C-alpha positions as CSV (number, residue, x, y, z in Angstrom):
1,M,0.0,0.0,0.0
2,E,3.0,2.3,-0.6
3,N,0.9,4.2,-3.2
4,M,-1.1,5.9,-0.4
5,I,-0.5,9.6,0.0
6,Q,-2.4,12.5,1.5
7,R,-0.9,15.7,0.1
8,M,-3.0,17.5,-2.5
9,D,0.1,19.0,-4.0
10,D,1.1,15.6,-5.2
11,I,-1.8,15.6,-7.7
12,T,-1.2,16.2,-11.4
13,A,-3.9,16.9,-13.9
14,G,-5.7,13.8,-15.1
15,M,-4.4,11.7,-12.3
16,V,-6.8,9.1,-10.8
17,A,-7.3,9.8,-7.1
18,V,-8.7,6.8,-5.1
19,Q,-10.6,7.9,-2.1
20,G,-12.1,5.6,0.5
21,I,-15.4,6.6,2.2
22,C,-16.1,4.4,5.2
23,F,-19.8,4.9,5.7
24,D,-22.8,2.6,5.9
25,A,-25.2,4.4,8.2
26,N,-27.8,4.6,5.4
27,S,-27.8,0.9,4.7
28,S,-31.3,-0.5,5.1
29,F,-30.6,-4.2,5.8
30,I,-27.2,-5.2,7.0
31,K,-24.3,-2.9,8.0
32,G,-20.7,-3.7,7.1
33,A,-20.1,-1.7,3.9
34,A,-18.1,0.9,5.9
35,R,-15.3,-1.7,6.0
36,G,-15.4,-2.0,2.2
37,P,-12.5,0.3,1.3
38,M,-10.1,-1.6,3.6
39,G,-11.2,-4.9,2.3
40,I,-10.7,-3.9,-1.4
41,R,-7.2,-2.6,-0.7
42,E,-6.3,-5.8,1.2
43,A,-7.3,-7.8,-1.9
44,L,-5.6,-5.5,-4.3
45,F,-2.2,-5.8,-2.5
46,C,-2.5,-9.3,-1.1
47,G,0.1,-10.7,-3.4
48,S,-2.0,-13.5,-5.0
49,A,-2.3,-11.3,-8.2
50,N,-0.3,-8.5,-9.7
51,L,-1.3,-4.9,-10.2
52,C,-1.6,-5.2,-14.0
53,A,-4.9,-4.5,-15.8
54,E,-5.8,-6.6,-18.8
55,S,-4.8,-3.8,-21.2
56,G,-1.2,-4.1,-19.8
57,F,-1.5,-0.9,-17.8
58,D,0.4,-1.7,-14.6
59,L,-0.8,0.1,-11.5
60,G,2.4,-0.8,-9.7
61,E,4.6,1.0,-12.3
62,T,2.9,4.3,-12.8
63,S,2.4,7.6,-11.0
64,R,-0.9,8.2,-12.9
65,W,-2.9,7.1,-9.8
66,R,-2.6,7.6,-6.1
67,D,-4.6,6.4,-3.0
68,F,-5.7,9.2,-0.7
69,G,-6.7,7.0,2.1
70,D,-10.1,7.0,3.9
71,I,-12.5,9.5,5.4
72,R,-15.0,8.4,8.0
73,P,-17.8,11.0,7.8
74,A,-20.3,11.5,10.5
75,S,-24.0,10.4,10.0
76,G,-26.7,12.8,8.8
77,P,-26.2,16.1,6.9
78,D,-22.5,16.1,8.0
79,M,-21.8,13.1,5.8
80,L,-23.1,14.9,2.8
81,A,-21.0,18.0,3.4
82,Q,-17.8,16.1,4.4
83,V,-17.9,13.8,1.3
84,E,-18.7,16.7,-1.1
85,D,-15.9,18.8,0.3
86,R,-13.3,16.1,0.1
87,V,-14.2,15.2,-3.5
88,W,-14.3,18.9,-4.5
89,Q,-10.8,19.3,-3.1
90,L,-9.6,16.6,-5.4
91,L,-11.5,17.9,-8.4
92,Q,-10.0,21.3,-7.9
93,H,-6.6,19.8,-8.7
94,D,-8.0,18.3,-11.9
95,A,-8.0,14.7,-10.6
96,R,-10.4,12.0,-11.7
97,V,-11.8,10.6,-8.5
98,L,-12.6,7.0,-7.9
99,C,-14.3,6.5,-4.5
100,L,-14.5,3.2,-2.6
101,G,-17.6,2.8,-0.5
102,G,-19.3,2.5,1.7
103,D,-23.0,2.2,1.0
104,H,-24.5,3.8,-2.2
105,S,-25.8,6.9,-0.4
106,I,-22.3,8.4,-0.7
107,T,-22.9,8.9,-4.5
108,V,-25.2,11.9,-3.8
109,P,-22.5,14.1,-2.3
110,I,-19.9,12.8,-4.7
111,L,-22.1,14.0,-7.6
112,R,-22.8,17.3,-5.9
113,A,-19.1,17.9,-6.1
114,Y,-19.0,16.6,-9.7
115,G,-22.0,18.8,-10.7
116,R,-20.0,21.9,-9.9
117,K,-17.3,20.9,-12.4
118,Y,-19.3,18.9,-15.0
119,P,-22.8,20.2,-15.5
120,G,-25.0,17.8,-17.3
121,L,-22.8,14.8,-16.6
122,N,-23.7,11.4,-18.0
123,I,-24.1,8.6,-15.4
124,L,-23.7,4.9,-16.1
125,H,-25.1,3.1,-13.1
126,L,-24.5,-0.7,-12.7
127,D,-26.7,-2.2,-10.1
128,A,-29.2,-4.9,-9.2
129,H,-31.4,-2.1,-7.9
130,P,-32.4,1.3,-9.4
131,D,-32.0,3.1,-6.1
132,L,-34.8,5.5,-7.1
133,Y,-37.1,5.3,-4.0
134,D,-38.4,8.7,-2.9
135,E,-37.7,7.5,0.6
136,L,-37.2,4.2,2.4
137,K,-38.3,3.8,6.0
138,G,-38.6,7.5,6.4
139,N,-35.0,8.1,5.1
140,R,-34.7,10.2,1.9
141,Y,-30.9,9.6,2.0
142,S,-31.2,5.8,2.3
143,H,-28.9,3.8,0.0
144,A,-32.1,2.9,-1.8
145,C,-32.7,6.5,-2.8
146,P,-29.5,8.2,-4.1
147,F,-30.6,8.4,-7.8
148,A,-33.9,10.0,-6.9
149,R,-31.9,12.8,-5.1
150,I,-29.4,13.0,-8.0
151,M,-32.1,13.4,-10.6
152,E,-34.2,15.9,-8.4
153,E,-31.1,18.1,-8.0
154,K,-30.4,17.8,-11.8
155,L,-26.9,16.5,-11.2
156,A,-27.1,14.4,-14.3
157,G,-27.9,15.2,-17.9
158,R,-28.5,11.5,-18.6
159,L,-28.8,8.5,-16.3
160,V,-28.4,5.0,-17.8
161,Q,-28.9,2.0,-15.5
162,V,-27.7,-1.5,-16.4
163,G,-28.3,-4.8,-14.6
164,I,-31.5,-3.8,-12.9
165,R,-33.7,-6.7,-11.7
166,T,-35.8,-5.4,-8.9
167,L,-38.1,-2.7,-10.4
168,N,-41.4,-2.4,-8.5
169,R,-44.3,-0.1,-9.3
170,H,-43.1,2.9,-7.4
171,Q,-39.6,2.7,-9.0
172,R,-41.1,2.3,-12.4
173,S,-43.0,5.5,-11.9
174,Q,-39.8,7.2,-10.8
175,V,-38.1,5.9,-14.0
176,R,-40.8,7.7,-16.0
177,R,-40.7,10.8,-13.8
178,F,-37.0,11.3,-14.3
179,G,-36.5,10.0,-17.8
180,V,-34.1,7.3,-16.7
181,E,-32.9,4.8,-19.3
182,V,-33.0,1.3,-17.8
183,V,-31.5,-1.9,-19.3
184,E,-33.2,-4.5,-17.2
185,M,-31.3,-7.7,-16.6
186,S,-34.0,-9.7,-18.3
187,A,-33.3,-7.7,-21.6
188,W,-29.5,-7.7,-21.2
189,H,-27.1,-8.8,-23.9
190,S,-23.5,-8.0,-24.6
191,Q,-24.4,-5.4,-27.2
192,C,-26.4,-3.3,-24.8
193,L,-23.6,-0.9,-24.0
194,P,-25.0,2.6,-24.3
195,I,-23.1,5.2,-26.3
196,F,-22.3,8.5,-24.5
197,K,-21.4,11.9,-25.8
198,G,-19.5,13.8,-23.3
199,P,-18.0,12.9,-19.8
200,V,-19.3,9.9,-17.9
201,Y,-19.4,9.1,-14.2
202,L,-19.5,5.3,-13.5
203,S,-21.3,4.2,-10.4
204,L,-20.7,0.5,-9.7
205,D,-22.7,-1.3,-7.0
206,L,-21.1,-4.7,-6.6
207,D,-24.5,-6.4,-6.3
208,V,-24.9,-5.8,-10.1
209,L,-22.9,-9.1,-10.1
210,D,-24.7,-12.3,-9.6
211,P,-24.2,-13.5,-6.0
212,A,-22.3,-16.5,-7.4
213,F,-19.6,-14.0,-8.3
214,A,-20.0,-11.6,-5.4
215,P,-21.5,-13.0,-2.2
216,G,-20.0,-10.2,-0.2
217,V,-22.8,-7.7,-0.5
218,S,-25.7,-7.0,1.8
219,H,-28.5,-7.6,-0.7
220,H,-28.2,-10.9,-2.7
221,E,-30.2,-10.6,-5.9
222,P,-29.8,-13.7,-8.1
223,G,-29.7,-13.5,-11.9
224,G,-27.0,-10.8,-12.3
225,L,-24.1,-10.1,-14.5
226,S,-20.9,-12.1,-14.5
227,T,-17.6,-10.5,-13.5
228,R,-16.5,-10.9,-17.2
229,A,-19.5,-9.0,-18.4
230,V,-18.8,-6.1,-16.1
231,I,-15.2,-6.0,-17.0
232,G,-16.3,-5.9,-20.7
233,L,-18.6,-2.9,-20.0
234,I,-15.8,-1.0,-18.4
235,Q,-13.2,-1.8,-21.1
236,Q,-15.6,-0.8,-23.9
237,L,-16.4,2.7,-22.5
238,A,-15.2,5.1,-25.2
239,A,-16.4,8.4,-23.7
240,P,-14.2,10.0,-21.1
241,V,-14.8,8.5,-17.6
242,V,-14.1,11.4,-15.3
243,G,-15.1,9.8,-12.1
244,A,-16.4,6.6,-10.5
245,D,-17.4,4.8,-7.4
246,I,-17.3,1.1,-6.4
247,V,-19.8,0.6,-3.5
248,E,-21.6,-1.8,-1.3
249,F,-18.8,-4.4,-0.7
250,N,-19.6,-5.9,2.7
251,P,-16.7,-8.0,4.0
252,E,-18.9,-9.4,6.7
253,R,-20.7,-11.5,4.0
254,D,-17.8,-12.4,1.8
255,L,-16.7,-16.0,1.2
256,F,-13.1,-16.8,0.8
257,G,-12.4,-13.3,-0.4
258,I,-14.3,-13.8,-3.7
259,T,-16.0,-10.5,-3.7
260,A,-12.9,-8.6,-2.5
261,M,-10.9,-10.0,-5.4
262,A,-13.7,-9.2,-7.8
263,A,-13.8,-5.6,-6.5
264,A,-10.0,-5.3,-6.7
265,K,-10.1,-6.5,-10.3
266,L,-12.8,-4.0,-11.2
267,L,-10.8,-1.3,-9.5
268,K,-7.7,-2.1,-11.6
269,E,-9.7,-2.0,-14.8
270,T,-11.4,1.3,-13.9
271,V,-8.2,3.0,-12.8
272,A,-6.4,1.8,-16.0
273,L,-9.2,3.3,-18.2
274,M,-9.4,6.6,-16.3
275,A,-5.7,7.0,-16.1
276,V,-5.1,6.4,-19.8
277,Q,-7.9,8.7,-20.7
278,G,-6.7,11.4,-18.2
279,D,-3.2,11.2,-19.6
280,Q,-4.5,11.6,-23.2
281,A,-6.6,14.6,-22.2
282,V,-3.7,16.6,-20.8
283,R,-1.2,15.9,-23.6
């Protein structure tokens, strides 16, 4: 983990800044995702695999990414402000930020920061759940609600959701209300990748994966994507990916480190894509 630094003056334009956000107070079922960032890093550096992405981009031999450690925000409104402020600090240095969660509620303040730099941002959201509830159990900032808040606040010009397999009547009405483009899992095929014009933010909930590939999540939803399919989605993104999050890893439910290793693999592929694109953008 020698790549971890804290100084903002170490950032260069286009660099990928990995930021852990240890927060799961808005989880609705089982807590544990606050320990996700540490679990992903442990898998990334465990020594059973190297740091090379499939493109040949080697995270162990480049200065195009850095790990800025973890923040542990307080619950309630303080979480929103603390996360937004931290991400905004990184964005002001022209970094491309990849956040490790944490439950999915952290995406709201992340995108509040991104909305200040990238108005009308495209979002590609990979998930078993659309996370469009207006509220859940009285909590409008539940991890089941982030994309309702994001769309209400007009933080996205376009929201495309892939892998969804839990749409109920209320959430279907929210899809229509906000004009969300949904590729349900029942209609998925390998040519479903949307084409984006302009910058993209990738939000990757690990329960988009079938539980056979990722048991270490709080909400098991059978019938999901394979790890190979998600890697393919990431690798085929042609539009500039200016930010991302990987959320909802719950080490408490993981078996034999399967989900941790899948998350580390997806982190490598995402960092590689963002770093190469960032380098090209500043040349």
